Backbone bond lengths (Angstrom), bond angles and torsions (degrees), N, CA, C in turn:
res aa  C-N    CA-C-N  psi(-1)  N-CA   C-N-CA  omega(-1)  CA-C   N-CA-C  phi
1 M - - - 1.440 - - 1.394 117.85 -
2 N 1.374 125.28 130.16 1.390 126.97 178.53 1.488 106.67 -67.97
3 F 1.403 117.07 127.35 1.558 118.97 -173.88 1.545 105.33 -70.62
4 K 1.442 116.87 -39.39 1.409 111.47 179.22 1.507 119.69 -66.16
5 N 1.261 117.97 -24.63 1.504 125.22 173.37 1.460 110.50 -69.33
6 Y 1.305 120.32 -28.14 1.472 125.96 174.75 1.538 111.08 -72.83
7 I 1.372 115.43 -48.79 1.392 120.89 179.32 1.578 118.72 -56.18
8 K 1.369 113.75 -41.65 1.393 118.10 -174.99 1.522 109.15 -59.71
9 P 1.294 123.05 -52.80 1.514 116.98 177.76 1.389 113.66 -60.93
10 T 1.362 120.28 -25.21 1.522 120.99 176.12 1.546 106.59 -64.87
11 G 1.332 115.57 -40.19 1.518 117.97 174.93 1.490 115.76 -59.05
12 I 1.209 113.47 -40.23 1.582 121.96 179.93 1.589 107.92 -57.19
13 V 1.492 107.70 -50.42 1.487 113.47 -174.83 1.513 113.73 -65.60
14 L 1.367 115.10 -34.59 1.521 121.56 177.95 1.612 107.65 -67.24
15 L 1.280 114.73 -38.68 1.480 117.51 -173.58 1.523 109.59 -69.44
16 G 1.412 115.37 -38.69 1.403 123.71 176.20 1.600 109.11 -58.95
17 G 1.256 113.44 -43.84 1.513 118.09 179.30 1.476 112.05 -60.73
18 L 1.330 118.02 -43.71 1.347 128.02 -179.91 1.511 115.02 -64.90
19 A 1.308 112.13 -37.16 1.565 120.22 176.03 1.492 106.97 -63.12
20 V 1.386 122.05 -38.17 1.343 119.68 175.82 1.507 119.65 -70.08
21 L 1.348 106.79 -36.08 1.564 113.15 174.18 1.479 111.85 -61.95
22 L 1.361 116.38 -37.47 1.447 123.55 -177.45 1.542 114.24 -59.11
23 L 1.307 116.59 -23.80 1.437 124.55 178.24 1.514 114.47 -83.65
24 L 1.281 115.31 -15.05 1.502 122.47 -175.66 1.554 109.01 -82.49
25 P 1.295 123.74 160.26 1.474 124.95 -176.20 1.553 106.56 -70.47
26 P 1.379 114.06 136.85 1.600 118.99 -168.38 1.591 109.92 -76.25
27 V 1.328 116.15 65.28 1.405 118.20 174.07 1.502 112.50 -89.21
28 L 1.248 118.08 6.56 1.430 122.85 174.35 1.411 106.60 -75.59
29 P 8.489 153.49 -166.83 1.521 86.84 93.92 1.479 106.78 -90.28
30 G 1.268 118.59 122.38 1.499 112.25 165.68 1.599 103.20 -92.32
31 Y 1.326 111.91 165.72 1.521 118.96 -178.82 1.466 102.07 -154.63
32 E 1.470 114.04 156.91 1.401 120.73 179.89 1.650 108.98 -70.10
33 V 1.304 113.11 125.13 1.420 115.14 174.98 1.616 109.04 -93.47
34 F 1.275 109.42 133.47 1.532 115.08 -169.97 1.529 103.69 -89.91
35 I 1.427 114.32 132.22 1.441 119.47 172.96 1.498 99.93 -139.37
36 Y 1.380 114.60 121.94 1.503 122.30 179.89 1.584 118.38 -70.80
37 R 1.264 111.36 103.95 1.436 113.81 177.10 1.482 110.56 -132.10
38 R 1.392 120.93 157.03 1.353 126.07 174.91 1.551 113.77 -120.66
39 F 1.351 110.26 126.38 1.581 112.14 -176.93 1.554 105.87 -112.81
40 D 1.423 112.33 161.27 1.419 121.25 173.59 1.640 105.37 -80.88
41 L 1.305 108.07 111.53 1.470 114.89 -176.06 1.490 115.50 -63.33
42 R 1.329 113.35 -20.81 1.504 120.48 176.98 1.574 114.74 -66.83
43 E 1.364 115.05 -22.69 1.498 115.88 -179.10 1.540 102.46 -91.25
44 N 1.309 112.43 75.86 1.522 118.70 171.23 1.500 108.55 -119.81
45 L 1.359 110.35 161.66 1.313 120.47 -177.06 1.681 116.89 -57.31
46 L 1.191 112.37 -50.99 1.490 122.55 -177.56 1.583 111.46 -62.38
47 E 1.366 119.04 -34.48 1.450 124.31 -179.82 1.416 109.47 -82.62
48 Q 1.418 123.78 -45.97 1.396 131.25 -169.32 1.563 112.66 -90.48
49 K 1.267 115.57 -17.72 1.496 123.56 179.85 1.576 105.13 60.44
50 K 1.212 118.93 27.99 1.571 117.85 173.72 1.526 106.19 -151.61
51 F 1.323 114.94 160.43 1.491 124.74 176.00 1.460 111.22 -75.51
52 T 1.330 123.55 120.00 1.445 134.57 158.50 1.490 116.17 -115.56
53 V 1.239 114.68 107.32 1.429 123.92 -176.62 1.603 114.14 -100.46
54 H 1.331 118.50 116.96 1.387 117.78 178.69 1.528 109.82 -103.63
55 G 1.244 122.61 166.34 1.462 124.02 176.50 1.555 113.54 158.14
56 E 1.378 112.55 -143.16 1.357 117.16 -177.84 1.578 108.40 -168.96
57 L 1.284 110.93 151.90 1.567 121.67 169.93 1.634 101.98 -105.77
58 F 1.332 114.88 139.70 1.440 114.68 177.31 1.594 110.28 -145.11
59 G 1.338 112.78 160.97 1.406 120.88 174.04 1.613 107.41 -148.73
60 Q 1.439 111.75 145.59 1.343 112.38 -175.05 1.546 112.76 -155.80
61 V 1.277 123.65 148.64 1.436 125.78 176.32 1.493 107.46 -101.75
62 L 1.225 120.59 139.01 1.499 129.94 173.23 1.485 113.36 -96.36
63 S 1.255 122.24 106.77 1.398 121.79 -172.18 1.592 106.24 -161.12
64 P 1.322 116.58 111.58 1.526 130.43 -5.87 1.544 110.91 -72.58
65 S 1.274 118.42 163.75 1.521 125.29 174.71 1.521 110.05 -149.55
66 T 1.228 121.13 139.67 1.420 123.55 174.56 1.581 110.89 -113.49
67 F 1.381 113.93 -9.15 1.479 121.30 -179.40 1.539 108.03 -61.12
68 P 1.434 115.23 129.48 1.406 119.72 -177.55 1.510 114.56 -78.27
69 S 1.267 121.06 177.02 1.448 120.86 -172.33 1.524 116.53 -86.17
70 Y 1.314 122.69 -39.89 1.346 128.66 -163.14 1.584 115.70 -108.26
71 N 1.234 116.92 166.40 1.416 127.44 179.15 1.593 110.75 -52.14
72 D 1.359 110.95 -44.56 1.580 106.92 -179.20 1.423 112.44 -91.11
73 L 1.424 119.49 25.02 1.480 128.84 173.04 1.557 110.16 58.19
74 S 1.227 111.39 42.19 1.514 122.08 174.60 1.641 104.80 -113.75
75 G 1.399 112.09 175.21 1.397 120.55 178.84 1.497 113.17 83.50
76 E 1.424 112.85 177.32 1.426 118.27 -175.93 1.545 110.81 -69.27
77 E 1.365 116.31 176.61 1.460 125.85 178.73 1.507 108.06 -66.24
78 D 1.343 112.32 137.23 1.439 114.22 169.04 1.422 117.93 -64.57
79 R 1.336 120.06 142.51 1.501 122.65 -163.74 1.618 111.65 -123.42
80 W 1.344 112.90 -46.90 1.403 120.17 -177.66 1.580 116.74 -122.86
81 N 1.261 123.73 141.86 1.357 123.06 165.78 1.537 113.21 -129.33
82 F 1.388 110.47 133.58 1.546 116.77 171.81 1.489 105.67 -125.99
83 G 1.403 117.88 157.92 1.358 121.32 177.63 1.612 114.96 169.22
84 F 1.322 110.94 -163.06 1.496 113.70 177.97 1.532 110.73 -153.67
85 H 1.379 118.77 161.48 1.331 127.20 167.99 1.561 107.42 -118.17
86 N 1.246 124.97 132.31 1.472 131.69 172.88 1.603 109.11 -122.64
87 Y 1.270 113.64 122.84 1.479 120.44 176.53 1.673 108.04 -117.93
88 L 1.277 115.40 117.27 1.443 121.07 178.39 1.615 104.29 -108.76
89 L 1.340 111.17 118.48 1.450 116.41 177.59 1.469 105.46 -90.42
90 I 1.484 111.90 105.07 1.454 116.04 173.88 1.515 117.98 -66.41
91 S 1.283 114.84 -42.57 1.418 131.56 176.74 1.503 107.76 -143.13
92 S 1.371 110.85 174.19 1.495 115.50 -179.10 1.621 108.76 -66.28
93 S 1.240 122.76 -10.91 1.397 124.54 -175.33 1.593 111.87 -124.81
94 T 1.333 121.96 -0.45 1.392 122.16 -177.37 1.592 107.19 -127.85
95 V 1.283 114.41 134.50 1.409 122.09 -172.92 1.643 108.43 -131.95
96 L 1.318 117.63 136.98 1.403 120.25 178.42 1.624 103.02 -118.38
97 H 1.243 113.55 120.04 1.483 124.63 -176.47 1.526 115.82 -106.16
98 A 1.386 122.03 117.83 1.416 115.88 174.59 1.519 109.48 -125.11
99 Q 1.260 119.56 133.57 1.566 127.96 -172.26 1.461 107.71 -130.18
100 L 1.450 111.75 135.68 1.541 118.85 168.12 1.443 103.53 -123.30
101 I 1.363 117.21 140.13 1.551 123.75 162.91 1.473 111.69 -133.51
102 T 1.255 118.96 120.34 1.465 121.85 173.52 1.475 108.79 -94.21
103 H 1.340 113.92 151.90 1.447 123.71 175.32 1.571 113.52 -112.33
104 D 1.276 123.65 134.27 1.548 123.88 -175.19 1.530 104.76 -135.82
105 K 1.276 113.97 155.92 1.458 126.71 170.58 1.476 109.45 -147.06
106 H 1.260 114.32 125.80 1.559 119.88 -178.82 1.468 117.52 45.55
107 G 1.376 115.12 42.12 1.459 120.40 177.50 1.605 111.87 82.50
108 E 1.256 116.47 4.87 1.510 118.95 179.61 1.588 110.76 -112.15
109 R 1.331 111.86 125.78 1.600 110.59 175.99 1.377 109.82 -77.95
110 T 1.378 115.14 130.48 1.525 121.46 -179.04 1.467 112.94 -102.74
111 K 1.327 120.34 -38.47 1.517 121.93 -172.46 1.525 110.98 -151.95
112 F 1.403 114.68 157.31 1.467 117.58 167.94 1.536 107.57 -123.38
113 D 1.289 119.35 140.20 1.301 125.78 -179.94 1.684 108.51 -112.63
114 W 1.296 119.50 119.87 1.553 120.40 177.70 1.624 109.52 -110.80
115 H 1.351 108.91 142.87 1.408 112.34 174.08 1.641 105.64 -138.63
116 F 1.325 116.92 134.64 1.433 120.28 172.30 1.619 104.51 -131.23
117 S 1.308 116.09 140.83 1.494 116.47 174.24 1.665 104.25 -149.65
118 L 1.324 114.18 145.23 1.432 120.85 169.38 1.544 105.08 -116.38
119 R 1.289 115.68 124.77 1.458 122.05 179.93 1.475 110.85 -119.90
120 Q 1.377 113.63 139.90 1.473 123.74 -173.90 1.532 110.73 -130.96
121 E 1.241 118.68 108.64 1.451 123.16 171.14 1.564 112.22 -65.85
122 V 1.300 117.48 118.35 1.447 122.07 178.14 1.583 113.94 -104.36
123 A 1.240 116.96 -18.09 1.506 119.94 172.13 1.487 104.51 -152.61
124 R 1.368 115.94 -177.48 1.516 119.68 -177.60 1.426 108.12 -64.20
125 N 1.327 123.88 -46.90 1.478 127.37 179.89 1.555 115.41 -110.43
126 L 1.398 114.32 32.62 1.432 118.55 169.11 1.462 117.74 -143.59
127 A 1.323 120.29 136.69 1.355 123.05 -174.35 1.598 108.92 -139.49
128 L 1.275 121.32 146.98 1.463 123.07 176.62 1.477 106.99 -119.86
129 D 1.407 120.84 149.82 1.441 119.21 170.71 1.528 110.35 -151.19
130 I 1.302 115.04 155.94 1.481 125.11 171.72 1.453 106.87 -116.51
131 G 1.414 119.43 142.12 1.369 120.23 -177.17 1.548 112.74 -145.02
132 H 1.250 111.22 168.16 1.593 118.39 177.53 1.492 105.01 -146.86
133 D 1.250 117.04 130.15 1.466 131.35 173.34 1.465 111.47 -128.34
134 S 1.491 112.51 130.05 1.421 115.23 -179.45 1.587 106.57 -156.70
135 D 1.378 110.00 152.48 1.561 117.05 -178.00 1.612 103.90 -125.38
136 H 1.313 106.43 158.79 1.400 120.71 179.34 1.481 110.03 -143.37
137 D 1.356 115.00 117.22 1.551 124.26 170.17 1.489 109.27 -55.34
138 S 1.295 116.88 146.84 1.495 122.60 168.95 1.530 107.71 -111.78
139 D 1.343 118.13 127.77 1.349 121.51 -176.75 1.582 122.37 50.31
140 H 1.304 109.06 34.73 1.419 117.84 -168.54 1.598 109.80 -163.16
141 T 1.309 115.24 134.86 1.543 111.94 177.49 1.543 104.11 -120.03
142 S 1.470 110.22 117.80 1.353 115.40 170.26 1.535 116.84 -70.88
143 T 1.272 120.59 154.57 1.510 120.51 179.92 1.569 108.65 -128.58
144 L 1.243 118.72 151.72 1.397 124.62 171.65 1.542 106.94 -146.86
145 F 1.300 115.21 126.19 1.509 120.94 -179.70 1.636 105.00 57.89
146 G 1.226 115.12 30.38 1.568 117.97 172.80 1.435 111.70 80.94
147 K 1.429 120.21 7.86 1.423 117.13 171.45 1.572 112.07 -123.74
148 P 1.424 112.74 158.25 1.455 110.67 178.61 1.573 113.03 -55.57
149 Y 1.336 111.16 146.14 1.408 116.14 -174.68 1.544 110.92 -134.33
150 Y 1.276 118.68 125.93 1.519 129.03 176.40 1.492 103.64 -129.22
151 T 1.364 114.99 124.50 1.517 118.94 177.88 1.417 106.99 -72.82
152 N 1.462 112.18 136.88 1.499 120.93 -174.74 1.535 103.89 -146.76
153 R 1.365 119.20 124.83 1.431 125.43 -177.22 1.605 105.17 -131.49
154 N 1.325 114.70 142.44 1.428 124.94 171.41 1.494 105.51 -141.20
155 Y 1.394 111.01 138.76 1.432 115.96 -177.68 1.458 117.56 -149.16
156 F 1.358 120.39 166.38 1.379 129.07 167.97 1.468 108.11 -122.10
157 G 1.399 114.30 131.95 1.518 118.14 -173.87 1.530 113.25 -127.70
158 V 1.311 112.37 159.46 1.475 119.99 178.12 1.550 102.00 -133.84
159 Q 1.541 112.26 126.93 1.445 119.26 173.21 1.356 111.91 -111.41
160 V 1.334 121.87 159.62 1.465 129.24 178.10 1.538 107.52 -134.81
161 P 1.394 115.82 72.44 1.536 116.77 -172.46 1.456 108.81 -79.29
162 W 1.315 111.43 152.76 1.453 121.60 178.83 1.555 101.28 -132.68
163 A 1.412 122.57 103.45 1.517 117.98 -171.44 1.628 104.23 -126.09
164 E 1.308 108.22 142.43 1.460 119.67 174.10 1.643 101.77 -122.57
165 E 1.392 110.23 -167.33 1.529 119.77 -169.71 1.565 106.45 -65.30
166 A 1.409 117.42 -38.54 1.482 109.77 -171.57 1.597 108.36 -121.73
167 F 1.262 125.16 4.14 1.429 123.63 -178.73 1.529 109.86 -148.71
168 V 1.318 113.43 165.40 1.488 124.90 172.57 1.504 112.29 -147.87
169 V 1.349 112.49 135.08 1.458 118.18 174.48 1.476 106.17 -120.23
170 E 1.445 120.93 131.45 1.294 123.66 -169.13 1.644 112.52 -142.17
171 P 1.152 117.05 97.23 1.492 120.34 169.16 1.510 111.38 -69.31
172 F 1.209 118.11 146.88 1.560 122.41 174.05 1.433 119.47 -151.90
173 L 1.248 119.85 160.88 1.531 124.12 -176.31 1.488 101.99 -141.84
174 R 1.361 116.85 137.25 1.384 129.71 -177.43 1.543 105.74 -128.52
175 F 1.437 115.20 134.50 1.354 124.11 168.09 1.553 110.95 -114.90
176 F 1.349 112.98 125.28 1.629 123.38 -178.14 1.534 116.60 -87.60
177 H 1.311 117.07 141.95 1.435 124.20 174.94 1.540 103.57 -139.25
178 H 1.286 111.59 156.34 1.552 121.32 177.49 1.548 108.25 41.06
179 T 1.353 112.32 56.63 1.457 119.26 -173.06 1.468 110.46 -129.39
180 N 1.359 116.92 134.28 1.558 117.98 -173.97 1.471 108.81 -111.70
181 Q 1.398 123.22 3.55 1.448 122.28 179.50 1.587 108.35 -65.09
182 R 1.254 112.93 139.27 1.429 118.33 170.86 1.484 115.71 -101.34
183 V 1.356 121.56 149.80 1.331 127.11 -162.51 1.477 110.69 -74.43
184 H 1.355 117.84 -51.06 1.374 115.65 -179.62 1.449 119.03 -82.86
185 L 1.510 117.64 160.42 1.336 122.86 -167.55 1.569 112.63 -70.84
186 D 1.365 118.33 -17.74 1.508 124.96 175.98 1.530 109.15 -90.63
187 L 1.302 117.92 0.74 1.395 123.48 179.43 1.580 118.92 63.29
188 S 1.318 108.25 22.00 1.505 119.17 -179.07 1.583 115.80 -91.66
189 G 1.363 108.88 -7.88 1.517 115.23 -173.77 1.547 110.27 -82.81
190 E 1.288 116.39 -177.66 1.429 126.12 167.58 1.441 119.31 -68.49
191 K 1.263 130.65 163.76 1.411 134.78 -179.38 1.581 104.26 -64.94
192 L 1.345 113.45 141.75 1.450 120.68 174.17 1.516 111.85 -66.27
193 K 1.468 113.10 130.09 1.374 121.93 179.30 1.610 113.93 -116.45
194 Q 1.273 114.34 -21.39 1.427 111.24 -171.65 1.676 108.64 -154.81
195 E 1.307 120.04 147.41 1.397 127.56 171.19 1.403 109.74 -133.51
196 L 1.441 116.67 128.28 1.444 123.47 -179.82 1.535 104.25 -117.60
197 G 1.341 116.87 121.01 1.472 114.34 -172.02 1.545 112.12 -143.08
198 L 1.372 114.45 176.23 1.404 125.33 -178.44 1.454 113.30 -141.58
199 R 1.395 120.28 129.57 1.422 119.39 176.03 1.535 108.46 -117.09
200 V 1.249 120.19 142.24 1.455 123.54 176.38 1.571 100.76 -134.98
201 G 1.463 112.18 129.52 1.416 115.74 170.97 1.638 107.76 -136.94
202 A 1.308 111.53 143.28 1.474 115.75 -177.86 1.556 110.51 -147.82
203 S 1.297 112.67 149.21 1.497 121.04 170.09 1.524 110.40 -89.36
204 L 1.301 119.00 119.92 1.360 124.34 178.05 1.550 111.00 -98.80
205 G 1.263 114.91 69.47 1.567 117.72 -169.41 1.525 106.33 92.95
206 E 1.386 109.77 -167.41 1.491 123.97 -166.35 1.507 104.54 -83.07
207 A 1.408 124.07 -25.96 1.433 121.77 -171.40 1.546 118.92 -120.87
208 V 1.351 107.39 -0.01 1.519 110.90 -172.75 1.538 107.91 -128.60
209 S 1.348 113.71 139.10 1.555 122.16 173.24 1.427 110.18 -133.74
210 L 1.366 109.19 156.78 1.530 122.17 -173.00 1.515 106.61 -124.36
211 S 1.359 125.86 129.05 1.450 121.43 176.08 1.560 104.21 -132.39
212 L 1.310 110.58 131.56 1.591 114.81 177.38 1.491 106.43 -134.66
213 Q 1.349 113.01 137.60 1.549 122.66 -177.90 1.592 101.81 -136.86
214 V 1.380 109.68 128.29 1.538 119.43 176.70 1.563 103.68 -124.55
215 I 1.271 117.27 135.03 1.579 121.24 -179.43 1.409 107.81 -137.83
216 A 1.398 113.66 129.60 1.507 117.68 173.62 1.529 106.54 -104.58
217 Q 1.289 117.25 142.90 1.461 122.15 -168.26 1.637 107.82 -121.08
218 S 1.357 117.52 136.43 1.332 122.66 179.56 1.476 115.93 -141.45
219 S 1.408 117.34 146.19 1.498 120.29 -179.33 1.503 106.38 -91.78
220 R 1.182 120.26 5.95 1.515 120.04 172.13 1.434 116.42 -128.18
221 T 1.395 120.32 137.23 1.465 117.85 177.11 1.444 111.72 -66.82
222 L 1.439 117.79 129.60 1.413 125.01 -176.33 1.477 114.15 66.57
223 G 1.319 115.18 16.95 1.483 121.37 -173.17 1.557 111.34 -98.77
224 R 1.321 119.17 175.66 1.425 122.32 -172.28 1.485 107.20 -75.02
225 S 1.374 120.10 154.18 1.496 125.73 178.58 1.329 110.54 -70.22
226 E 1.319 120.00 141.36 1.490 120.65 173.89 1.606 112.56 -121.01
227 A 1.316 115.50 -13.35 1.570 118.18 167.80 1.550 108.22 -149.83
228 W 1.237 110.86 167.45 1.539 117.36 -174.59 1.497 107.44 -146.66
229 L 1.409 114.13 152.05 1.423 117.09 169.63 1.523 109.75 -140.29
230 A 1.265 117.73 161.00 1.500 121.55 -177.05 1.535 107.55 -151.76
231 D 1.270 115.88 143.45 1.512 130.32 179.23 1.567 108.60 -128.55
232 L 1.238 113.11 131.77 1.579 117.52 171.36 1.565 102.75 -126.21
233 V 1.310 115.29 133.25 1.433 120.66 172.87 1.482 111.07 -128.95
234 L 1.371 117.51 140.05 1.493 117.70 -179.21 1.489 98.45 -127.01
235 R 1.410 118.53 132.25 1.448 121.37 -179.42 1.594 107.50 -123.09
236 A 1.330 115.23 145.67 1.389 119.64 178.52 1.500 109.92 -133.74
237 R 1.182 122.23 120.88 1.523 121.75 -173.91 1.530 109.38 -85.63
238 L 1.463 107.69 119.52 1.540 113.83 -175.32 1.652 102.24 -88.28
239 S 1.280 117.83 -35.04 1.503 117.26 -179.59 1.547 106.89 -155.58
240 G 1.240 117.13 -176.34 1.414 121.99 -168.45 1.617 108.34 -65.88
241 W 1.282 117.23 -26.05 1.530 118.37 176.42 1.605 119.59 -116.90
242 L 1.410 113.48 7.13 1.459 115.85 -178.02 1.562 109.76 -136.67
243 E 1.360 108.62 137.54 1.567 115.38 174.86 1.406 108.97 -130.20
244 A 1.341 116.30 146.28 1.361 126.99 173.72 1.642 110.29 -87.64
245 S 1.314 122.83 140.75 1.488 119.74 -175.89 1.462 108.13 -138.13
246 L 1.410 109.58 139.41 1.460 123.18 -176.40 1.500 107.62 -140.51
247 G 1.361 115.20 125.08 1.482 115.25 177.35 1.437 113.59 -160.54
248 G 1.335 116.61 -169.02 1.415 121.44 177.80 1.496 109.87 -161.94
249 G 1.414 113.10 162.39 1.514 116.10 -178.31 1.504 110.35 -145.45
250 L 1.276 114.05 155.73 1.555 121.19 176.79 1.456 109.67 -143.64
251 W 1.386 111.87 144.83 1.464 121.65 -178.78 1.588 105.50 -141.23
252 S 1.202 114.88 116.57 1.561 120.30 -165.73 1.552 110.83 -145.25
253 D 1.388 115.08 142.51 1.436 125.66 167.21 1.393 109.20 -63.98
254 L 1.341 120.99 138.49 1.464 120.13 168.00 1.541 113.10 -99.55
255 V 1.298 114.90 -18.00 1.425 121.12 177.38 1.499 106.78 -135.94
256 R 1.361 116.45 166.07 1.447 117.19 -175.15 1.567 107.51 -76.55
257 S 1.232 117.57 146.30 1.484 125.22 176.16 1.463 110.92 -69.89
258 P 1.385 118.18 169.05 1.573 118.57 172.04 1.417 114.50 -53.95
259 L 1.477 116.00 -29.84 1.460 115.80 -176.11 1.466 109.18 -90.70
260 G 1.366 123.94 11.89 1.409 131.23 173.43 1.529 112.33 83.23
261 N 1.261 120.90 14.99 1.568 124.39 -177.32 1.472 106.96 -95.02
262 K 1.275 115.53 154.15 1.402 129.06 172.71 1.578 112.37 -146.81
263 Q 1.283 114.48 96.08 1.516 123.43 -163.83 1.486 108.05 -113.82
264 T 1.387 109.04 164.84 1.480 119.47 -177.04 1.484 107.64 -148.71
265 Y 1.452 117.10 131.57 1.500 120.55 175.37 1.488 104.61 -118.98
266 Y 1.363 118.56 142.44 1.443 121.30 -175.20 1.617 106.70 -137.07
267 K 1.287 117.85 161.00 1.486 124.80 177.69 1.518 113.85 -156.06
268 L 1.265 117.96 143.70 1.463 126.01 169.92 1.619 105.00 -116.89
269 N 1.259 112.51 128.28 1.500 112.80 -177.84 1.529 109.26 -127.97
270 W 1.472 113.32 142.64 1.420 124.67 -177.96 1.485 109.96 -127.84
271 G 1.156 119.46 131.39 1.549 122.22 -177.73 1.435 118.58 -172.71
272 I 1.477 112.45 -165.31 1.436 115.57 178.62 1.549 106.44 -132.50
273 A 1.247 116.33 172.41 1.497 125.69 -177.45 1.419 109.80 -141.61
274 I 1.309 122.06 137.35 1.607 116.80 174.11 1.513 101.78 -118.28
275 P 1.344 124.52 104.43 1.370 133.33 -179.97 1.610 107.87 -72.17
276 F 1.258 115.34 151.31 1.449 122.08 169.89 1.577 112.09 -151.12
């Protein structure tokens, strides 16, 4: 049996399950992790009249890492991540993305991060999207101001992609609504209103790719940035269905919080991915 032919139906089942979850109340900060991949845009639902899901399954160990386990940024350091990315090409210009990342420590699952977004290309160098990010603690209840707290984000975004054969550069701007994520790492800031970011993806030869995402966060629309985060991912293809992954991430306050704190979390991650 061709392993890749087995993985594709699995992706369809996962996407169907996520579609059901999307209809539930968002009581589940996750955010979209950028991985540079190119797909055949002809393999879309409207042209083929069938579902073709692309994506990957992945697992990685975080070492060293100072990122905490839970929504209220308490608990021990994050240690393991498992999850998947699913991309459904609805048309050659419309993409539905579903992402799940689980967090584990010492064999115990601590948190789930969900991401859903629908992206529509409206011109060669202009795309719009709507997205939802949410987290859910496992066997733990985070609190903020004495009340149960689950991070929940909803946004409308604008991207300006510049893509060539082997790379893409994409500045983007997101505006948030019905969102309870706080800007500062000690959760004392105001609610998140805006993210200004940049994505850079490149193929470094036939078997290696590099993905970089940098995001600045603000509690005011068109206001100054108060925190920022960055992720760098290097992928090396080992075979037709297996990739090695090396990366790192940073989340840091740019200015002091209302409580006078200025914090930073960092991580280095090692793992594998199974693309399909």
